[in-house]
N, C-alpha and C positions, 0 to 999 in steps of 0.2 A: 758583915752579913751581906749576902747576895740575894736580893728579892727575886721572886719568881716573875714579877711584873711590876710596873710602875704606873700609877694613876696620876696624870699630869694635868693640872688645871692651868690653862693659859692665862688666867686672870688673877694669879696669886699676887698678893700685895708685895711691892718692892722686888718683884722678880719677873724677868722676861721669859715667859713660857716657851716662846719660839727659840730663844737662845739655849734654854735647858735642853730642849729636844735636839738642837743642832750639836751641842757639846757632847751629849750622851752618845749620839750616833757617830761622832768622830773618835771617841775613846774605844780602842779595841777591847778593853775589859768590860765596858758597859754596853757596847753595841748589840750583843745578842739578847739583852733584856728587853722584852716587849713593852712598849709604852702605849697606854690607852689615854688619849687626849680627851678632856672634857672642856667644853666652852659653850657659851651662849651665842657665839658668833658662828653660825652654821656655815657661812660662806668660806670659812678658813679650813674646812675639812679637806678639800683637794690638796692644798699646800701642805698640810700636816702629814697626810698619807704619803705624799711625794717625798717629804723629808725623812720618812722612815717610821712614822707612827704605825703601830699594829692595828689600831682602830680609833674611831672618833665617835664620841657620844655627846649629843647636844643637851644642854641644860634646858629645862629642869631635869635632874636625874631622878629616875624612879628605881627603887631597890631591885625589883624583879628583873628589869631591863639591864641594869648594871651587872647583877649576878650572872645572868645568862651570857652577857658579852665577855665578862672576865673568864668564865668557864670555856667559852669558845676560843679566846685568845690563848689561854694556857694550854689547851689541847693542841692547837696549831703549833705552839712553841715546842711542846714535847715531841711532836712529829718531826719538826725540823731538826731538833737535837739528835734524833735517832738517825737521820739521814747522814750517811757517811760514817756511822759508827760501825764497829767490827766486833762480832762475837767470836771469841777465841778460846781454844783449849791449849794451855801451855803444857809442854812435855819436855823431858830432858833425856839426853843421851850422853853419858859421860859428863863433861863440863859444858856441853852445848845445850842451852835452853832456847827454845823457839816455840812459836805458836802454830796451831793448825786451825784453819777456818772451821768454825763449828758446823757450818752447813755441809762439810764433807765428812763429818764424824757421825757414826751411828751409835757406837757404844765403846766403853772401856772396861776391861776386866783384868783380874789377876792372871798372870801367865799360867795356862793349864798345861797339861801334858801335850807335847808336840811329837810328831813322828817325821822321819826323813822323807823327802820327796825323791823319787828316783831320777828326776831330771830338773833342769833349771839352773840359773846362775847361782854363785855361792851365797849371795844375800837373799836368795829365794829358794831355800833348800829344805824348808820345813812345812808341815801341814798340821792343821788343828781342826777340831770340831767344836763349835760354839753353839749350844742349844740345838745340837743335832745337825748343824749346817757345816759342811766342809769348806775350809778357807785356807788359801795359801798364806804363809807368814813371811813378811819382809823383815829381815834383821836390819834395822836402821843404823846400828853401829857399823855393821859391815858395809852397808850401802854408802855411808858417809865417810868411811875410813877412820872411824873413831873406836876407842876402847870403851866397853861398857863400864859404868861407874858403880854398879851394884851386882850382887850375885844373881844367878838365874832364878832363884826362888823369890827374889824381890822384884823381878821385872814384870812389866804390864803389857797388855795387848790393847791397841786402839784399832777398832774396826772402822774402815772408811769405805765409802761407796763411790764408784765411778759409773754413772748411769745405772745399769742393771747389775753390775758386777761388784763384788766386795773383796777386800784385802785386809789382812790383819797386820798391823805394824807393831814390832816388838821394840819397846822403849824402856828406859830405866824408871822414870817417874811420870806420873800424871797428876796435874793440879786441877782445882775446881775451875769450871768455865768462867770467863769474864766477858763483860761487854765494855769495850773501850770506846770512849766518846770520840767524835769526829776530830776534835783538836789534838787528840793523842795519836792519830793515825796519819802516816805519810804513805800514800799509795805507791806501790812498786813502780807503776808506770811513770811516776814523776822523778824517780831516782836515776841518775846517770848510769848507763850500762845495763839497766835492769831488763831491757828488751832484747839483749843480745847475749850470746855465749851461754855459759852454764846456768845463768839466772833466768833465762828466758822461760816463761810459763811457770817458774818455780816461786819466785819472790812475789808474794801478794802485797806486802806492806812492811814498813818498819813502824813499830809502835813504842810509845813512851809510857812507862808506868812507874809505880813506886819503887820497883826493883831495878830500873834502868831501861835501856833501849834494846829491843830484841826484834829479830825478823819473824814475820809470819810467812810460812811456806805452804804451798799447795802440795800435799803429799801425793796427790794423784799424778803430779808431774815427775815424781821420782821413778816411775815405772813407764817405760816406753809403751806407746800405743800397741805395738805388736805384741808385747808381753801381756798387756791387759787382755788382748784377744786370746792369748794362749792359756790363760788361767784355767778355764774350764777343761782344756785338754790335759793340763798338768794334774788336776784333781782326778780326772777320769783315769789317767795313767796310774796314779796312786791306787785307785780303787781296784784296778786289775792286778796290781802286784802285791796288795796288802794281804 
C-alpha cells in the first residue's frame, strides 16, 4: 500500500524519528510521499522542514488543526503530482501508435463525407464540413508515408487548433484521453537529437504506459507555417469552385 501521506511522531518509542524522515527522503519510492511531523519540541521544526518534511505540527495536537493541515498538505501534494503530467489523446495510423497533446485537440469524430480540394499537397487534398465549419483534411498516413490500417469507413477525424486556425487529421483509430503522471513522461527536449532535424518542434515527449513506450507528437508541427497561413485561401478556393 502507498499512503497518501505519513504522520510521523519524532518521539516514537524505540524509533528515531529523524532517521525515519531521512531514510524516507533518501528512498526514491518513498520520497514523493508527504510527511507531516508532530513533536512537542517546537525548536526542531526548521530542521525537519529542511530535511524534507511537508509540515510540522506542535503537540498537543488538536483534531481540527490536524485535519486542516492534512487537507492542505494533500492538496499541495496533488498539485505537485500534476506538475509535469501530460494529457494525451492516443491515435493510430497503420501500425504506428502515438499521442497528441490534448491541449491541441478540439474534437474527434467519425470520418464524414469529404470532398477534393482543387489545390494543395497530396496529403492535404480533401475538405470537410464539421458542424457547418469548413476544414481542410490532412491525411496522416500520406503525410507520414504509412499505409492506412483500416477501411475508409472506419477512419476518424481529429480536429486540432493552431491559434485561430483549425485542421482535421485523418487517422485510423482514436482512443480515450489519458493523463500520464510526471514519472511516465520524458520531455522531448531531454532526448538526444530531439531539437534538430525532422524531430524539431514535433516530438513533445516519450511516454511510458501499460502498453509500452510511445512518442507524443505536436500535430501542428506536421504542417509548415506557410501552409497554416494558406488554409483559409484553400477553403476559399474550394468555395469558389464547388
